[in-house]
C-alpha positions in Angstrom: 156.7 153.3 64.6 158.6 152.1 62.2 156.7 149.1 60.9 154.1 151.6 60.1 154.0 153.1 56.6 153.4 156.7 56.7 151.0 158.7 54.6 153.6 161.0 52.3 152.8 163.0 49.0 154.8 163.6 46.2 154.3 164.3 42.6 153.9 161.9 39.5 155.8 162.0 36.6 153.2 164.8 35.6 153.4 167.2 38.4 150.3 165.5 39.4 150.0 165.4 43.7 149.6 161.6 44.6 148.5 159.8 48.0 150.3 157.0 49.6 148.1 154.5 51.5 149.0 154.1 54.8 150.1 149.9 54.9 148.2 147.2 57.5 150.5 146.3 60.5 152.5 143.1 60.3 151.3 141.5 63.4 147.1 140.0 64.3 145.5 141.1 67.4 144.3 137.3 69.8 141.9 137.0 73.2 143.4 138.5 76.3 143.4 136.7 79.5 140.4 138.5 80.9 138.5 137.2 77.5 139.2 133.9 77.7 138.5 133.7 81.6 135.5 135.2 81.3 134.8 132.7 78.3 135.2 129.6 80.0 133.4 130.8 83.2 130.5 130.7 80.6 131.3 127.9 79.1 131.7 126.0 82.6 128.1 127.5 83.6 126.3 125.9 80.5 127.7 122.3 81.0 126.9 123.3 85.1 123.0 123.6 83.7 122.9 120.8 81.4 124.6 118.4 84.0 121.9 119.7 86.4 119.0 118.7 84.2 120.8 115.5 83.3 120.5 114.4 86.6 117.4 115.8 87.6 116.3 113.8 84.4 117.6 110.7 86.1 116.2 111.0 89.5 113.0 111.8 87.6 113.2 108.7 86.1 114.5 106.3 88.6 111.7 107.8 90.7 109.1 107.0 87.7 110.8 103.5 87.2 109.9 102.7 91.1 106.2 104.1 91.1 105.9 101.4 88.1 107.3 99.0 90.1 105.1 99.5 92.9 101.4 100.1 90.5 102.5 97.0 88.7 103.2 94.9 91.8 100.3 96.0 93.8 97.8 95.8 91.1 98.9 92.3 90.3 98.6 90.8 93.4 95.4 92.8 93.8 93.9 91.4 91.3 95.2 88.0 91.5 93.8 87.8 95.2 90.3 89.6 93.4 89.8 86.6 91.3 90.3 83.5 93.2 87.7 85.5 96.3 84.8 85.9 93.6 85.8 81.7 92.4 86.1 80.9 96.2 83.8 77.6 96.7 83.6 77.4 92.7 82.2 73.4 92.4 81.6 72.8 88.6 78.2 72.3 87.6 76.6 72.2 91.0 75.9 74.7 94.1 74.5 71.5 96.6 76.7 71.2 99.5 79.0 68.2 98.8 78.6 64.6 99.8 81.0 64.6 102.8 83.5 62.8 103.8 84.8 61.5 100.4 83.5 57.9 99.9 87.0 57.3 98.1 90.3 56.3 100.8 92.4 59.4 101.0 96.2 59.7 101.3 96.8 62.6 103.2 98.7 65.4 101.4 102.2 65.5 102.3 103.4 69.2 103.3 99.5 69.6 104.9 98.1 73.1 106.1 96.7 72.0 109.4 95.8 73.3 112.9 97.2 71.8 116.1 95.5 68.8 116.8 94.3 68.4 113.2 93.5 65.1 111.7 95.8 64.6 108.8 93.6 64.8 105.2 90.9 67.3 106.9 92.4 70.2 105.4 92.5 68.7 102.0 89.0 67.3 102.2 87.5 70.4 103.3 86.0 71.7 99.8 83.2 72.6 101.8 84.6 75.6 103.2 85.3 78.0 100.5 86.6 80.6 102.3 88.4 81.1 105.5 91.1 83.4 107.1 93.4 83.8 110.5 93.7 87.2 111.9 97.2 88.6 112.3 98.3 85.1 113.6 100.1 81.6 112.3 97.2 79.2 112.5 99.4 76.3 111.0 102.8 76.7 112.6 103.6 73.2 113.2 103.9 72.7 109.4 102.9 74.0 105.5 103.7 77.9 107.3 106.7 76.6 109.9 109.3 78.8 109.3 107.8 80.7 106.2 105.2 83.2 107.8 106.2 86.7 108.2 103.5 88.2 109.5 99.8 89.5 108.9 96.6 88.0 107.9 96.0 84.6 106.5 93.7 83.7 103.8 92.5 80.1 102.1 90.7 79.9 99.5 89.1 76.5 97.9 87.5 75.7 94.9 87.4 73.5 91.6 89.2 74.5 88.6 87.4 76.1 85.7 88.2 72.8 83.3 87.5 69.7 83.2 90.0 66.7 84.2 89.7 64.4 80.9 92.0 61.8 82.2 92.9 60.7 86.4 95.9 60.9 88.3 96.6 59.0 91.2 96.9 60.6 94.5 95.3 63.9 93.0 92.1 65.3 94.2 89.1 65.7 92.4 85.4 67.1 92.6 82.8 64.9 90.6 79.8 67.1 89.8 76.6 67.1 88.6 73.6 69.8 88.5 72.3 68.1 91.7 75.0 66.6 93.4 78.9 66.6 93.9 81.2 64.7 95.5 85.1 64.6 96.4 87.4 61.8 95.4 91.1 61.0 95.2 92.7 59.2 92.4 91.8 57.4 89.0 88.3 56.2 90.4 85.6 58.2 90.5 82.6 57.5 92.9 79.5 56.3 91.4 77.1 58.9 90.4 73.8 59.3 88.9 72.9 62.5 86.7 74.2 64.8 84.0 75.8 66.7 82.7 78.3 65.2 84.9 82.4 65.6 84.9 85.1 65.7 87.0 87.1 69.0 87.9 90.6 69.1 89.5 90.6 70.8 93.2 92.4 74.2 94.2 93.4 75.3 97.8 95.1 78.2 98.3 96.5 79.4 101.5 98.1 83.0 101.4 100.1 84.4 103.3 103.4 87.2 103.9 106.4 85.5 103.5 109.9 86.4 102.2 110.6 86.7 97.9 112.6 83.5 96.5 116.1 85.4 96.2 116.5 87.6 99.2 115.2 86.6 102.4 115.0 90.8 103.0 112.3 91.7 100.5 108.7 90.4 101.6 106.5 88.7 99.2 102.9 87.6 98.9 103.1 83.7 98.9 100.7 80.5 99.0 101.1 77.2 100.2 99.2 75.4 96.9 97.6 71.7 96.6 99.4 70.7 94.2 98.5 67.7 91.0 100.5 65.3 92.7 98.5 65.3 95.8 101.2 67.3 98.0 101.1 70.8 99.1 104.0 73.4 98.1 104.9 76.6 98.7 105.1 79.4 95.4 105.8 83.3 95.4 102.9 85.1 94.0 104.2 88.5 93.7 107.1 90.1 95.1 107.5 93.1 97.2 104.0 92.9 98.5 104.7 94.1 102.2 101.6 93.2 104.1 98.1 92.3 103.7 95.7 92.5 106.5 91.5 90.9 105.4 87.7 91.3 106.4 85.3 89.5 106.0 81.7 90.6 105.1 78.2 89.1 106.5 74.8 90.6 105.9 73.1 91.7 109.1 69.0 91.3 109.8 68.4 94.5 108.0 70.5 93.5 105.0 73.6 95.9 105.7 76.6 94.8 105.2 78.8 94.4 108.9 82.8 93.2 108.7 84.6 91.7 111.1 88.2 90.6 111.3 88.7 86.8 111.0 89.1 86.0 114.6 85.5 87.5 115.4 83.7 84.5 113.1 83.0 81.0 114.1 84.6 78.1 112.7 88.4 76.6 112.3 90.2 75.7 108.4 89.3 71.9 108.9 85.4 72.5 109.8 83.7 70.7 107.2 80.3 71.3 108.5 78.5 74.6 108.4 79.3 77.7 110.2 79.5 81.3 110.1 82.3 81.2 107.5 79.3 80.3 105.2 77.7 84.0 105.9 80.4 85.5 104.4 79.4 87.4 101.1 82.2 90.0 100.7 85.9 90.6 101.2 87.8 93.5 102.1 91.3 93.0 101.0 94.5 95.5 101.8 97.9 95.5 100.1 101.1 97.4 100.9 102.8 97.1 98.5 107.0 98.0 98.4 109.9 99.1 96.6 112.9 96.4 96.1 115.5 99.5 97.0 115.8 102.6 99.2 115.5 105.8 97.6 118.1 108.6 98.3 117.4 111.9 99.5 113.5 110.1 100.0 112.0 110.0 103.6 109.1 108.1 103.9 107.1 108.6 107.9 103.5 107.9 106.8 101.1 105.7 108.4 99.1 103.2 106.5 95.7 102.4 108.3 94.6 98.8 106.9 92.0 97.2 108.4 92.6 96.4 112.3 96.1 97.1 112.0 98.3 100.6 111.3 101.7 100.3 109.9 104.1 103.4 110.7 107.3 103.7 108.9 110.4 105.8 109.0 113.0 104.6 106.0 113.6 106.1 102.6 111.4 102.9 100.5 108.3 104.4 98.5 105.0 102.5 99.2 101.8 102.2 97.8 98.2 101.2 99.0 96.2 98.7 97.2 92.4 98.0 98.4 89.2 96.6 97.4 86.3 94.8 98.2 85.4 91.6 96.4 81.7 90.1 96.5 81.5 85.8 96.7 80.0 84.5 93.4 79.5 81.0 94.6 
């Protein structure tokens, strides 16, 4: 080649042989097309693997978030109901049956929950009945649950608050209590009562049911109708994404075993102020089914959830979790 120096030999000035070293080439070699294609292919494989890992991590993170949402909502709803059931029939200082009817004039609450044919004021003043329920039906279709009730059981809890009312407000319901007796009244004038200690406690009454979320009617929620401090009954959302609620009520048999019944197997209405079979209820068994807000791509739920006297079979892409507990009444 013309640009490649040849090895030459010759004699120097003094006759010494010398060798001339070859000169380097004047051009630099690079990657061939095949080498570049192989490198690009390997790089693309590495990138694809990284994308797969990131996608899998993102999918797992979203799945974990949905599971956390289920557990958070379900546990909160269950703990809330457990606390209320335990406190049902709490009446301040006394265990005695309340004086009935109240000695003061009662102004019936606006939006009071009344069954068909119920007398105004009879639901709010029935502090005697600490717990009551309806089985898979709306017991108050003409008033407080009209247009709100979606499905499943309804639970009624009545009790007094834990804090003593230091000042009284017009139209608010209170329970005046000593160790020996207790009496419900409304307004700012408590009934005369002998005994010590003596105090006034606010009356709390709740009707729990399954309805819809405040912001999205397609999302189920655990809700309640509450007797408010102004003497009215208002609707409140307890926790969103609770799809179903079922309850059974335990009564001790003659051999001291616990037998559980659906609400329609226990006699007595929601406004009965005299003793009924509901007074023999000792425990409540609760089932709650929580559901995610959104469907999950690639996931199919075909489970059957057994809750009391009902079984719910689904076929969609919502994740769900069942929560259950047995709660003993303390009062």
